FIBA-179773 format. One record per residue (C-alpha): residue number from 1; residue in one letter; x, y, z. Coordinates in steps of 0.25 Angstrom, whole numbers, padded with zeros to 4 digits. Each point is the difference from the previous one (the first is absolute). Example, Ala and Ser with C-alpha at 12.3 -4.5 7.8 and 13.67 -1.06 7.14 Angstrom:
+-----+---+-------+-------+-------+
!   k ! r !     u !     v !     w !
+-----+---+-------+-------+-------+
!   1 ! A !  0049 ! -0018 !  0031 !
!   2 ! S !  0006 !  0014 ! -0002 !
+-----+---+-------+-------+-------+
END
This chain:
+-----+---+-------+-------+-------+
!   k ! r !     u !     v !     w !
+-----+---+-------+-------+-------+
!   1 ! X !  0001 !  0001 !  0000 !
!   2 ! X !  0010 !  0009 !  0004 !
!   3 ! X !  0007 ! -0004 ! -0013 !
!   4 ! X ! -0013 !  0003 ! -0007 !
!   5 ! X ! -0001 !  0013 !  0006 !
!   6 ! X !  0014 !  0003 ! -0002 !
!   7 ! X ! -0002 ! -0003 ! -0015 !
!   8 ! X ! -0012 !  0009 ! -0001 !
!   9 ! X !  0007 !  0011 !  0006 !
!  10 ! X !  0010 ! -0001 ! -0008 !
!  11 ! X ! -0007 !  0001 ! -0012 !
!  12 ! X ! -0006 !  0012 !  0005 !
!  13 ! X !  0012 !  0006 !  0003 !
!  14 ! X !  0005 ! -0002 ! -0015 !
!  15 ! X ! -0012 !  0005 ! -0006 !
!  16 ! X ! -0001 !  0012 !  0009 !
!  17 ! X !  0016 !  0003 ! -0005 !
!  18 ! X ! -0004 ! -0004 ! -0015 !
!  19 ! X ! -0011 !  0010 !  0001 !
!  20 ! X !  0009 !  0012 !  0006 !
!  21 ! X !  0009 ! -0002 ! -0011 !
!  22 ! X ! -0010 ! -0001 ! -0010 !
!  23 ! X ! -0005 !  0013 !  0005 !
!  24 ! X !  0014 !  0006 !  0002 !
!  25 ! X !  0004 ! -0004 ! -0015 !
!  26 ! X ! -0013 !  0007 ! -0005 !
!  27 ! X !  0003 !  0013 !  0007 !
!  28 ! X !  0016 !  0000 ! -0004 !
!  29 ! X ! -0006 ! -0002 ! -0015 !
!  30 ! X ! -0004 !  0014 !  0002 !
!  31 ! X !  0009 !  0005 !  0009 !
!  32 ! X !  0012 ! -0003 ! -0010 !
!  33 ! X ! -0008 !  0004 ! -0012 !
!  34 ! X !  0008 !  0005 ! -0012 !
!  35 ! X ! -0003 !  0013 ! -0005 !
!  36 ! X ! -0005 !  0002 ! -0015 !
!  37 ! X ! -0004 ! -0015 ! -0001 !
!  38 ! X ! -0014 ! -0006 !  0001 !
!  39 ! X !  0000 ! -0011 !  0010 !
!  40 ! X ! -0011 ! -0011 ! -0001 !
!  41 ! X ! -0004 ! -0006 !  0013 !
!  42 ! X !  0000 ! -0014 ! -0002 !
!  43 ! X ! -0013 ! -0008 !  0001 !
!  44 ! X ! -0008 !  0012 !  0004 !
!  45 ! X ! -0012 ! -0002 ! -0010 !
!  46 ! X ! -0014 !  0003 !  0007 !
!  47 ! X ! -0007 ! -0011 ! -0007 !
!  48 ! X !  0005 ! -0010 !  0012 !
!  49 ! X ! -0008 !  0008 !  0010 !
!  50 ! X ! -0012 !  0003 ! -0009 !
!  51 ! X ! -0013 ! -0004 !  0005 !
!  52 ! X ! -0006 ! -0014 ! -0005 !
!  53 ! X ! -0015 ! -0001 ! -0003 !
!  54 ! X ! -0006 ! -0013 !  0000 !
!  55 ! X ! -0003 ! -0006 ! -0015 !
!  56 ! X ! -0011 !  0005 ! -0007 !
!  57 ! X !  0000 !  0014 !  0008 !
!  58 ! X ! -0004 !  0013 ! -0008 !
!  59 ! X !  0010 !  0011 !  0004 !
!  60 ! X !  0002 !  0008 ! -0012 !
!  61 ! X !  0002 !  0000 ! -0015 !
!  62 ! X !  0013 ! -0003 !  0000 !
!  63 ! X !  0007 ! -0012 !  0002 !
!  64 ! X !  0013 !  0007 !  0004 !
!  65 ! X ! -0002 !  0014 !  0006 !
!  66 ! X !  0014 !  0005 ! -0002 !
!  67 ! X !  0002 !  0007 !  0012 !
!  68 ! X ! -0015 !  0001 !  0005 !
!  69 ! X ! -0001 !  0009 ! -0012 !
!  70 ! X !  0001 !  0014 !  0001 !
!  71 ! X !  0006 !  0001 !  0014 !
!  72 ! X !  0009 !  0009 !  0005 !
!  73 ! X !  0011 ! -0003 !  0013 !
!  74 ! X !  0003 !  0009 !  0012 !
!  75 ! X !  0012 !  0000 !  0009 !
!  76 ! X ! -0004 ! -0004 !  0015 !
!  77 ! X !  0011 !  0009 !  0008 !
!  78 ! X ! -0003 ! -0006 !  0013 !
!  79 ! X !  0001 ! -0016 ! -0004 !
!  80 ! X !  0010 !  0002 ! -0012 !
!  81 ! X ! -0009 ! -0007 ! -0010 !
!  82 ! X ! -0007 !  0003 ! -0013 !
!  83 ! X ! -0015 ! -0002 !  0000 !
!  84 ! X ! -0009 ! -0003 ! -0013 !
!  85 ! X ! -0014 !  0000 ! -0001 !
!  86 ! X ! -0010 !  0000 ! -0011 !
!  87 ! X ! -0006 ! -0007 ! -0011 !
!  88 ! X ! -0014 !  0004 ! -0004 !
!  89 ! X ! -0009 !  0002 ! -0013 !
!  90 ! X ! -0004 ! -0013 ! -0006 !
!  91 ! X !  0015 ! -0004 !  0001 !
!  92 ! X !  0003 ! -0005 !  0015 !
!  93 ! X ! -0011 ! -0001 !  0012 !
!  94 ! X !  0011 ! -0002 !  0012 !
!  95 ! X !  0001 !  0011 !  0010 !
!  96 ! X !  0012 ! -0007 !  0008 !
!  97 ! X !  0012 !  0009 !  0003 !
!  98 ! X !  0015 ! -0005 ! -0004 !
!  99 ! X !  0014 !  0005 !  0007 !
! 100 ! X !  0013 ! -0002 ! -0005 !
! 101 ! X !  0010 !  0001 !  0012 !
! 102 ! X !  0013 !  0008 ! -0002 !
! 103 ! X !  0009 ! -0007 !  0011 !
! 104 ! X ! -0005 ! -0015 ! -0005 !
! 105 ! X ! -0002 !  0004 ! -0014 !
! 106 ! X ! -0012 ! -0009 !  0000 !
! 107 ! X ! -0015 !  0001 ! -0003 !
! 108 ! X ! -0012 ! -0002 !  0009 !
! 109 ! X ! -0015 !  0000 !  0000 !
! 110 ! X ! -0004 !  0008 !  0011 !
! 111 ! X ! -0017 ! -0005 ! -0001 !
! 112 ! X ! -0008 ! -0009 ! -0011 !
! 113 ! X ! -0011 !  0006 ! -0007 !
! 114 ! X ! -0014 !  0002 !  0002 !
! 115 ! X ! -0007 ! -0014 ! -0002 !
! 116 ! X ! -0012 !  0010 ! -0005 !
! 117 ! X !  0002 !  0007 ! -0014 !
! 118 ! X ! -0013 !  0005 ! -0004 !
! 119 ! X !  0003 ! -0003 ! -0014 !
! 120 ! X ! -0013 !  0005 ! -0005 !
! 121 ! X !  0003 !  0014 !  0006 !
! 122 ! X ! -0012 !  0001 !  0009 !
! 123 ! X !  0006 !  0008 !  0011 !
! 124 ! X !  0013 !  0006 ! -0008 !
! 125 ! X ! -0004 !  0014 !  0001 !
! 126 ! X !  0002 ! -0001 !  0015 !
! 127 ! X !  0016 ! -0003 ! -0002 !
! 128 ! X ! -0002 ! -0013 !  0007 !
! 129 ! X ! -0002 ! -0015 !  0000 !
! 130 ! X ! -0012 ! -0006 !  0006 !
! 131 ! X !  0000 ! -0008 !  0013 !
! 132 ! X ! -0007 ! -0012 !  0003 !
! 133 ! X ! -0014 !  0008 ! -0001 !
! 134 ! X !  0003 !  0007 ! -0012 !
! 135 ! X !  0003 !  0013 !  0006 !
! 136 ! X !  0013 !  0009 ! -0002 !
! 137 ! X !  0011 ! -0004 !  0009 !
! 138 ! X !  0009 !  0010 !  0003 !
! 139 ! X !  0011 ! -0010 !  0004 !
! 140 ! X !  0000 ! -0005 ! -0015 !
! 141 ! X !  0002 !  0014 ! -0010 !
! 142 ! X ! -0002 ! -0005 ! -0014 !
! 143 ! X !  0012 ! -0004 ! -0009 !
! 144 ! X !  0004 !  0012 ! -0008 !
! 145 ! X !  0010 !  0006 ! -0009 !
! 146 ! X !  0009 !  0008 !  0010 !
! 147 ! X !  0010 !  0006 ! -0010 !
! 148 ! X !  0007 !  0011 !  0010 !
! 149 ! X ! -0011 !  0003 !  0009 !
! 150 ! X !  0003 ! -0009 !  0009 !
! 151 ! X !  0011 !  0001 !  0011 !
! 152 ! X !  0006 ! -0002 !  0014 !
! 153 ! X ! -0003 !  0012 !  0009 !
! 154 ! X !  0010 !  0000 !  0011 !
! 155 ! X ! -0006 !  0012 !  0009 !
! 156 ! X ! -0012 ! -0010 !  0003 !
! 157 ! X !  0006 ! -0013 ! -0004 !
! 158 ! X ! -0009 ! -0006 ! -0009 !
! 159 ! X !  0000 ! -0004 ! -0015 !
! 160 ! X ! -0012 !  0008 ! -0007 !
! 161 ! X ! -0006 !  0000 ! -0012 !
! 162 ! X ! -0004 !  0014 ! -0004 !
! 163 ! X ! -0013 ! -0003 ! -0008 !
! 164 ! X ! -0004 ! -0011 ! -0008 !
! 165 ! X !  0001 !  0000 ! -0015 !
! 166 ! X ! -0003 ! -0011 ! -0011 !
! 167 ! X ! -0006 ! -0010 !  0011 !
! 168 ! X ! -0003 ! -0015 ! -0002 !
! 169 ! X ! -0008 ! -0005 ! -0009 !
! 170 ! X ! -0005 !  0014 ! -0007 !
! 171 ! X !  0010 !  0011 !  0002 !
! 172 ! X ! -0009 !  0008 !  0009 !
! 173 ! X !  0006 !  0010 !  0009 !
! 174 ! X ! -0003 !  0007 !  0014 !
! 175 ! X !  0008 !  0009 !  0009 !
! 176 ! X !  0002 ! -0010 !  0011 !
! 177 ! X !  0013 !  0002 !  0008 !
! 178 ! X !  0003 ! -0013 !  0005 !
! 179 ! X !  0012 ! -0003 !  0010 !
! 180 ! X !  0006 ! -0012 !  0005 !
! 181 ! X !  0006 ! -0002 !  0013 !
! 182 ! X !  0011 ! -0011 !  0001 !
! 183 ! X !  0000 ! -0001 !  0013 !
! 184 ! X ! -0014 ! -0004 !  0001 !
! 185 ! X !  0000 ! -0005 ! -0014 !
! 186 ! X ! -0014 !  0008 ! -0001 !
! 187 ! X ! -0004 !  0010 ! -0010 !
! 188 ! X ! -0006 !  0013 !  0006 !
! 189 ! X ! -0008 !  0011 ! -0009 !
! 190 ! X !  0004 !  0015 !  0000 !
! 191 ! X ! -0007 !  0013 ! -0005 !
! 192 ! X ! -0003 ! -0002 ! -0015 !
! 193 ! X !  0011 !  0006 ! -0009 !
! 194 ! X ! -0002 !  0013 ! -0005 !
! 195 ! X !  0005 ! -0004 ! -0014 !
! 196 ! X !  0003 ! -0012 ! -0007 !
! 197 ! X ! -0004 ! -0008 ! -0012 !
! 198 ! X !  0008 ! -0004 ! -0013 !
! 199 ! X !  0016 ! -0003 !  0002 !
! 200 ! X ! -0001 !  0009 !  0013 !
! 201 ! X !  0014 !  0001 !  0008 !
! 202 ! X !  0004 !  0002 !  0014 !
! 203 ! X !  0012 !  0003 !  0007 !
! 204 ! X !  0004 !  0001 !  0014 !
! 205 ! X !  0008 !  0013 !  0004 !
! 206 ! X !  0009 ! -0005 !  0012 !
! 207 ! X !  0001 !  0017 !  0004 !
! 208 ! X ! -0014 !  0003 !  0003 !
! 209 ! X ! -0005 ! -0015 !  0001 !
! 210 ! X ! -0011 !  0002 ! -0010 !
! 211 ! X ! -0003 ! -0007 ! -0012 !
! 212 ! X ! -0001 !  0008 ! -0014 !
! 213 ! X ! -0011 ! -0006 ! -0008 !
! 214 ! X ! -0003 !  0003 ! -0015 !
! 215 ! X ! -0013 ! -0005 ! -0006 !
! 216 ! X ! -0005 ! -0003 ! -0014 !
! 217 ! X !  0009 !  0010 ! -0007 !
! 218 ! X ! -0008 !  0003 ! -0012 !
! 219 ! X ! -0012 !  0003 !  0008 !
! 220 ! X ! -0006 !  0013 !  0002 !
! 221 ! X ! -0006 ! -0004 !  0013 !
! 222 ! X !  0010 ! -0010 !  0005 !
! 223 ! X !  0013 !  0004 ! -0007 !
! 224 ! X !  0006 !  0009 !  0012 !
! 225 ! X !  0011 ! -0002 !  0011 !
! 226 ! X ! -0004 ! -0003 !  0014 !
! 227 ! X !  0007 !  0000 !  0014 !
! 228 ! X ! -0004 ! -0011 !  0011 !
! 229 ! X !  0003 !  0000 !  0014 !
! 230 ! X ! -0002 ! -0015 !  0004 !
! 231 ! X !  0001 !  0003 !  0014 !
! 232 ! X ! -0012 !  0011 !  0000 !
! 233 ! X ! -0005 ! -0009 ! -0011 !
! 234 ! X ! -0005 !  0014 ! -0008 !
! 235 ! X !  0004 !  0005 ! -0014 !
! 236 ! X !  0004 !  0013 ! -0007 !
! 237 ! X ! -0002 !  0004 ! -0015 !
! 238 ! X !  0014 !  0005 ! -0004 !
! 239 ! X ! -0002 !  0002 ! -0015 !
! 240 ! X ! -0012 !  0004 ! -0011 !
! 241 ! X ! -0004 ! -0012 ! -0009 !
! 242 ! X !  0005 ! -0003 ! -0010 !
! 243 ! X !  0014 !  0003 !  0006 !
! 244 ! X !  0006 ! -0002 ! -0013 !
! 245 ! X !  0007 ! -0013 !  0003 !
! 246 ! X ! -0002 ! -0012 ! -0011 !
! 247 ! X ! -0006 ! -0014 !  0005 !
! 248 ! X !  0010 ! -0012 !  0000 !
! 249 ! X !  0011 !  0010 !  0004 !
! 250 ! X !  0009 ! -0005 !  0012 !
! 251 ! X !  0001 !  0009 !  0013 !
! 252 ! X !  0013 !  0001 !  0010 !
! 253 ! X !  0002 !  0007 !  0011 !
! 254 ! X !  0013 !  0008 !  0003 !
! 255 ! X !  0001 !  0001 !  0015 !
! 256 ! X !  0012 !  0011 !  0000 !
! 257 ! X ! -0007 !  0010 ! -0009 !
! 258 ! X ! -0014 ! -0004 !  0004 !
! 259 ! X ! -0005 ! -0002 ! -0013 !
! 260 ! X ! -0008 ! -0010 ! -0008 !
! 261 ! X !  0006 ! -0004 ! -0015 !
! 262 ! X ! -0009 ! -0006 ! -0011 !
! 263 ! X !  0006 ! -0007 ! -0011 !
! 264 ! X ! -0006 ! -0006 ! -0013 !
! 265 ! X ! -0008 !  0002 ! -0011 !
! 266 ! X !  0011 !  0011 ! -0007 !
! 267 ! X ! -0001 !  0008 !  0013 !
! 268 ! X !  0007 !  0003 !  0013 !
! 269 ! X ! -0009 !  0009 !  0010 !
! 270 ! X !  0002 !  0003 !  0013 !
! 271 ! X ! -0008 !  0004 !  0012 !
! 272 ! X !  0009 !  0009 !  0012 !
! 273 ! X ! -0007 ! -0005 !  0013 !
! 274 ! X !  0008 !  0012 !  0007 !
! 275 ! X ! -0010 !  0010 ! -0006 !
! 276 ! X ! -0013 !  0002 !  0008 !
! 277 ! X ! -0015 !  0001 ! -0006 !
! 278 ! X ! -0003 ! -0005 ! -0014 !
! 279 ! X !  0011 ! -0007 ! -0008 !
! 280 ! X !  0003 !  0000 ! -0015 !
! 281 ! X !  0010 ! -0010 ! -0006 !
! 282 ! X !  0010 !  0006 ! -0007 !
! 283 ! X !  0004 ! -0006 ! -0013 !
! 284 ! X !  0017 ! -0003 !  0000 !
! 285 ! X !  0009 ! -0002 ! -0012 !
! 286 ! X !  0007 ! -0013 !  0002 !
! 287 ! X !  0015 !  0000 ! -0007 !
! 288 ! X !  0010 ! -0012 ! -0004 !
! 289 ! X ! -0006 ! -0014 ! -0002 !
! 290 ! X ! -0014 !  0005 !  0000 !
! 291 ! X ! -0007 ! -0014 ! -0007 !
! 292 ! X ! -0005 ! -0003 !  0014 !
! 293 ! X ! -0010 !  0012 ! -0002 !
! 294 ! X ! -0009 ! -0010 ! -0009 !
! 295 ! X ! -0002 ! -0011 !  0010 !
! 296 ! X ! -0014 ! -0003 !  0006 !
! 297 ! X ! -0002 ! -0006 !  0013 !
! 298 ! X !  0014 !  0000 !  0003 !
! 299 ! X !  0007 ! -0003 !  0012 !
! 300 ! X !  0006 !  0013 !  0007 !
! 301 ! X !  0005 !  0003 !  0013 !
! 302 ! X !  0010 !  0010 !  0007 !
! 303 ! X !  0014 ! -0003 !  0008 !
! 304 ! X !  0001 !  0008 !  0011 !
! 305 ! X !  0014 ! -0004 !  0003 !
! 306 ! X !  0005 !  0002 ! -0015 !
! 307 ! X ! -0010 !  0013 ! -0002 !
! 308 ! X ! -0005 ! -0007 ! -0014 !
! 309 ! X ! -0013 ! -0005 ! -0007 !
! 310 ! X !  0001 ! -0013 ! -0006 !
! 311 ! X ! -0009 ! -0005 ! -0011 !
! 312 ! X ! -0001 ! -0014 ! -0005 !
! 313 ! X ! -0012 ! -0004 ! -0010 !
! 314 ! X !  0006 ! -0012 ! -0007 !
! 315 ! X ! -0004 !  0002 ! -0014 !
! 316 ! X !  0006 !  0013 ! -0003 !
! 317 ! X !  0008 ! -0003 ! -0013 !
! 318 ! X ! -0001 ! -0015 !  0004 !
! 319 ! X !  0011 !  0001 !  0011 !
! 320 ! X ! -0004 ! -0006 !  0014 !
! 321 ! X !  0014 !  0003 !  0004 !
! 322 ! X ! -0002 !  0015 !  0000 !
! 323 ! X ! -0003 !  0009 !  0010 !
! 324 ! X !  0000 !  0015 !  0000 !
! 325 ! X !  0005 !  0009 !  0011 !
! 326 ! X ! -0005 !  0013 !  0000 !
! 327 ! X !  0007 !  0012 !  0008 !
! 328 ! X ! -0012 !  0008 !  0008 !
! 329 ! X !  0009 !  0014 ! -0002 !
! 330 ! X !  0003 ! -0001 ! -0015 !
! 331 ! X ! -0010 ! -0009 ! -0005 !
! 332 ! X !  0010 ! -0008 ! -0007 !
! 333 ! X ! -0003 ! -0014 ! -0004 !
! 334 ! X !  0010 ! -0011 ! -0001 !
! 335 ! X ! -0002 ! -0013 ! -0006 !
! 336 ! X !  0008 ! -0012 !  0007 !
! 337 ! X !  0001 ! -0014 ! -0005 !
! 338 ! X !  0001 ! -0008 !  0012 !
! 339 ! X !  0010 ! -0012 !  0001 !
! 340 ! X ! -0003 ! -0013 !  0007 !
! 341 ! X ! -0001 ! -0015 ! -0005 !
! 342 ! X ! -0016 !  0001 ! -0001 !
! 343 ! X ! -0008 !  0012 ! -0002 !
! 344 ! X ! -0014 !  0002 !  0001 !
! 345 ! X ! -0010 ! -0004 ! -0012 !
! 346 ! X ! -0010 !  0013 ! -0004 !
! 347 ! X ! -0014 ! -0002 !  0005 !
! 348 ! X ! -0010 ! -0007 ! -0006 !
! 349 ! X ! -0007 !  0008 ! -0010 !
! 350 ! X ! -0015 !  0004 !  0002 !
! 351 ! X ! -0002 ! -0006 ! -0015 !
! 352 ! X !  0007 ! -0013 !  0004 !
! 353 ! X ! -0010 ! -0001 !  0013 !
! 354 ! X !  0009 !  0009 !  0008 !
! 355 ! X ! -0001 !  0011 !  0011 !
! 356 ! X !  0008 !  0008 ! -0009 !
! 357 ! X !  0005 !  0007 !  0012 !
! 358 ! X !  0011 !  0000 !  0012 !
! 359 ! X ! -0007 !  0012 !  0008 !
! 360 ! X !  0005 ! -0001 !  0015 !
! 361 ! X !  0006 ! -0013 ! -0001 !
! 362 ! X !  0012 !  0006 ! -0005 !
! 363 ! X !  0006 !  0007 !  0014 !
! 364 ! X !  0011 !  0005 !  0008 !
! 365 ! X !  0004 ! -0009 !  0012 !
! 366 ! X !  0007 !  0010 !  0010 !
! 367 ! X !  0005 ! -0012 !  0009 !
! 368 ! X !  0009 ! -0005 ! -0012 !
! 369 ! X !  0002 !  0012 ! -0007 !
! 370 ! X ! -0006 ! -0007 ! -0012 !
! 371 ! X ! -0011 !  0000 ! -0009 !
! 372 ! X ! -0010 ! -0012 ! -0002 !
! 373 ! X ! -0008 ! -0004 ! -0013 !
! 374 ! X ! -0011 ! -0010 !  0001 !
! 375 ! X ! -0004 ! -0002 ! -0014 !
! 376 ! X ! -0014 ! -0004 ! -0003 !
! 377 ! X !  0004 ! -0016 ! -0004 !
! 378 ! X ! -0003 ! -0008 !  0011 !
! 379 ! X !  0011 ! -0008 ! -0004 !
! 380 ! X !  0010 !  0010 !  0000 !
! 381 ! X !  0011 !  0000 !  0011 !
! 382 ! X !  0000 !  0014 !  0007 !
! 383 ! X !  0011 !  0009 ! -0003 !
! 384 ! X !  0009 !  0011 !  0007 !
! 385 ! X !  0011 !  0011 ! -0004 !
! 386 ! X !  0008 !  0010 !  0007 !
! 387 ! X !  0005 !  0013 ! -0003 !
! 388 ! X !  0014 !  0005 !  0005 !
! 389 ! X !  0000 !  0012 !  0010 !
! 390 ! X !  0003 !  0010 ! -0011 !
! 391 ! X ! -0013 ! -0004 ! -0008 !
! 392 ! X !  0009 ! -0004 ! -0011 !
! 393 ! X !  0003 ! -0015 ! -0006 !
! 394 ! X !  0014 ! -0004 !  0001 !
! 395 ! X !  0006 ! -0012 ! -0005 !
! 396 ! X ! -0009 ! -0013 !  0002 !
! 397 ! X !  0005 ! -0008 !  0012 !
! 398 ! X !  0003 !  0011 !  0010 !
! 399 ! X ! -0006 ! -0003 !  0014 !
! 400 ! X ! -0007 !  0012 !  0009 !
! 401 ! X ! -0002 ! -0005 !  0014 !
! 402 ! X ! -0016 !  0002 !  0005 !
! 403 ! X ! -0003 !  0010 !  0010 !
! 404 ! X ! -0007 ! -0004 !  0013 !
! 405 ! X ! -0015 !  0000 ! -0002 !
! 406 ! X ! -0008 !  0013 !  0004 !
! 407 ! X ! -0015 ! -0002 !  0002 !
! 408 ! X ! -0011 !  0010 !  0001 !
! 409 ! X ! -0005 ! -0005 !  0014 !
! 410 ! X ! -0012 !  0009 !  0005 !
+-----+---+-------+-------+-------+
END
């Protein structure tokens, strides 16, 4: 009996050591990441944790929903992970949440999807799936195209969907603001969004701890910028409608200058958040390598350490290895072809059954001073790359040590 217990204890200890070694290896993979190169995380495709429906269950029109179809992503600063949630329209009914942990470089499914989809859309206009009695269930917000308008909000430690656009199955919309509590694993409803619709966008401002939301861009009623205080749950209109920003353009917030840059469809516009009253997005002239101006629904993020905007679309000129580094003071864009043994593929195009977009699944990860790219292909691995401290790209293979993680904890 003692021998058996000793053996079991020994196996437990060995497994613990193996687990710690695996975690340490995963962390070291990014801590020693070479700058100027794509790094493909081995065995990091999300499909292995995707919810498996019972045979014969109808959960949308597509047998392969890319990455939940037209879904964005958001960085959870407290737990150091990416969050992805979405689906919607007739494509995918599941409303489960997925996270990619930066320390372990692995996917998890936070919860399972609603067991009741309301496939006829009887109560779709409520924004919720039905409970067992057929009534709207506030714990089951409907699957939707989440684009850029879903985000993690550090000031209230919640993951929030600012409105509901293209919900399952008939693409209806509502102004519901639903926020998920990862501690209690429950949704809670806030005050309705002041603006939403279309490819709405939302960005968290760590200076004011507010969220900046832009509604359906071309609309004369919803196409304005709003400022939401999540703590008081109040909103303020901050621009006229339509503001001039185009739909399908990508937003990023410069925390140093406190400005929102919006890139795409052959334009670069900037909201100066330092101004009071109603804001007007100023049209800027991009210089240098300007091909990235034509991107639609591309990846766009700000690196506060290097003070650079970085963009990736994967299909500009057919070169998925390319990123575009933009200097905010001069608005000069530099195309950089990253090295690395492998590189990400271009997103699956809409005409080929893809979501034709990257949205917030391209993001800056402060804990590793690196960028993450989660493509819309379920069998593709996750990619990272890092800029050097100067913001320029040195010869491939140069290593830059990571700095200690700084979290916005309220």
